[in-house]
N, C-alpha and C positions, 0 to 999 in steps of 0.2 A: 503492498501499498506504501504510497506518496503521501509524504513527508506533507507535503500541505493537505492534503485530506484529513494528514491524521491530527495536524491543529484542528482543522476546522471544526470536527471530531472532538475531541481532547480540548479546547481554546488552556488549559487551564491545566495542563500536566507534561503537554509535549516540554514547552521552554519553561528554565525558568524568566520569569519578570522582576523588572527593576522597575517602580516608584511610574505614574508620569511627570514631567518636568515641562513647571508647560516655558514654550519657547517663541511666546511671540500673541499678545493684544493685542488690536486693532480693529477701529471700524466694525463693535460690534463683533469681532469673531477676535475666539481665544486656541489654538491651542499647542498639543503638549504633544512630544511625542519621550518616545520608554526602550530601556536598553531591552532583546532576546538575549538567554543566551544560548549560546550556539548555531549564533543566526548576526552578522554582519547589517542586518543592512534595519532599520530605527523602521520602530509602529505610528504613524500616526492615532490623532484625534482630534477633532479639532468640532468646537463647537460654535449657533449661535442658537440665536431670535429672529422669528423670519413676522412678517406679520398675511398671513393665509391659515388656510387650513391644510393637514397633511393630505387628505386625497388630492391637493392642489400641486406639489409633488411628487408627488406619483406617477399625472395627469405630465410635467414636463419632464421627468423621467421616462416614461413611455414614446416622449414620443425623438421617438430613435430622432428625425427622421432631420430636427436644428438640433440635436449633440453639441455642433460645435459652436453655439452661440453660449453657451453656457460652461463646455463640459475641458478643463485645463485642453488644451497644446490637441484637441479635437479633430482630424482635419480632414475625418474619413468615419462615417457606416455604415453599416447594412444589419437588419437584421436578415437574422442565420433562419431562424424556426420561433414560430410561435406560440405556442403550443396554446397559452389561455392569455385572455389577459391580464394574469398574476405571474406567465413564467413565457421569460426568453432564451433565447440566444443570440446574442449582438456581436458580430463583430468594429472590431477602433480596430487607429488610426490616427496612432499619434505625433505629431510634431515633434524631433529634435536636431540641438543646435547645432552648426553641421562640427566636427566634419561627423558627427556620430550619425548613424541609418536612425531613421525611424524606425519605433516601437511600435506592434498592432500585435491585439489583441481578443480570444475568444471569450462574453464576460459571459457568465451565466449571471441572467438575473430574476428572483424571485420576493412576491410587493406580497406580505402581508399584512395585514390587523383586525384589530379587536373591535370590534361588530358594539361593543356595548362601554368603551373606553375612547374611538376611534385613534388607540396609539398602535402608532404604522412602524411598520420594515421594510426595508431592501435587500435583503441578500446580496454579493457580490460575488460572484467568483471564478479565475479563472477554469478554462480549460485545454489546454496546449495542442489539445491535438484533432481536435472539434473536425479541421480542417484545415492540410495542406500548411505545409508552411510558407510563402511565397518570397521567390528572391527578391533583392535588395530589400527584405525590409528582416525584422530586428524580434522574434520572437517573444513575449509575453509570458514563460511557461506558469509563474503559479505569484499567485497574487486573491489574494481575501479580503472581504471585506464588510462595509454595512451601513444601509441609512438608517440609521432610531426619531422615529421622528412621534416626538409625544407632546402634544392638545396642550393651553394651557389654558389655564382660570377665565382669562381678555381677550380670550379668542385669536392665540397669535400661534405659533407651533415653532419647542425647540428642537432645536439638527443639533446630533453629535453625526458623524463625520467619520467610522470607525478604516485605517484600511492601513493593510502590511504588504510587501510586495517587493521583489527581485527583478529589478528591471531588465536583467539583463550583457556582461561583456557593457559592463558602469563600473567605477569598484565605491565599490560604500562608499569610504570617506568623502570623497564627491558627492553624489546621493544621498549625504543627512545633511549635507552642509547645506543641502535647497529643499530639504525633504519639509517646509513650510511652503510651498509654496505654492504646490498643487490645490493641495486645501482648503488653501485664503481667497483664490485667484478664483475656484468654481461655486467653491460659497457665496461669494463678491458678484459671481455673477448668475448665475443661480434664486438670489435677491432681484437683482433687477428685471429679470425672467416671469415674474413672480406676479413684479407686484404690473406687467402692461397687463394681467386682467386676461389672457390670454389659457389660462387653466384653469378656472373654475369649479370648485366640484360639484357636478354631477349634484339635481337635489333628491 
């Protein structure tokens, strides 16, 4: 069984984990990172509150044709399979600075929501061999995380975005220097997109 499958099933037992350390706090977004024993790449956790309902955020994430508008450095998106409104397999290409090759990955997304509390979660799991690798691109083979969407008493949504990945072919010390960029830009863009009012929750 692959390392990340084990990590997904048993997140508290595979690696010894350090405490979360705050790395960045601005524009209403706070980002933490932590180290994992025997794994060189840091894990991040980003928190913010958006003036919308959890369903609006889920609708935004499901609007895959417009993922480039808000998802960090995403330049190409393709839905490979829609199992249901709650489960997708999606291909993403991610832009990298020269001289690095762009990265790509296939992400298995699952959407869940408690019908009573309205708390929702979007689970993200890379499936590296779902389609053949493409020439000129580096396939991200290991990546997992989630968005946790907690409705607040004042009608907003607390967003917790957590992710861990090995980007492939990038030294960990360089990757870790810039690890806060992706969640910060993603959540900033997410805020701007939901404020446009195009992802209203279904009645």
